[in-house]
C-alpha positions, 0 to 999 in steps of 0.5 A: 342213179344216186347222188349223196352228200354227207357233212359232219362235225365230230368232237370226241374226248376221253379221260382216264382217272385213277384205279382203272376208271375211264370216261369218254364221250363224242358228239356228232352234228351232221346232215345227209342228203341223197336222191333215194335212200327210202326204205318205205316203198316210195318210188321216184315221182318224176323219172325225167327229173331225178333232182326233184327227189333230193331230200334228207336221207332216211337215216339222217340223224342230225345230232348224236351223243355217245357217252361211256364209262369203263371200269377195270375190275381190281381182281387179282388171283394166284398164278393158276387162276390169273388167266380166268380172273384178271383183265375183266372190266365193266362198261356202260354206254349211252347212245342218244340221237335226234329222230330220223326224217319222216316222209308220209306215203299215201297207199292209194293211187291218186296221181295217175302215175301207176306207182304203188305209193304216192306222196301227199300233194300238200305244200307247206304254208298253204291252207288245207281246204277240204270240200264237204258235200252236204246232202239233203236228208228227207225234209231237213233243209241243208242250212239247219245241218 
């Protein structure tokens, strides 16, 4: 079972200049949400509640900018070479986008769910407490460690 949504705003512009030069660009602002686009091996944590898996898609790139320039080469040739020489162009394309979402996975079995991969059990904004046990080493008292 899978449910997904994709919303985007897309802007595009092209400008043709003289002597065979063309500039273009487009900008996309988008958001993709689904239940299971993961490719990293994570499995559904609660098979009775698929909606708890709803999150940003693994391929979600919030911002994307593509710019290009095309120049038609001005080569001219005689009738014999016309098909081989004319009609060539040089193009430059730049593609820039924001990073994809990151989902950490714990590769050890800690939740008791018998799944191959678990997700970390940390809530944003909560303090992370780590318990450290100090063993007594020989005759050194624990307070001096």
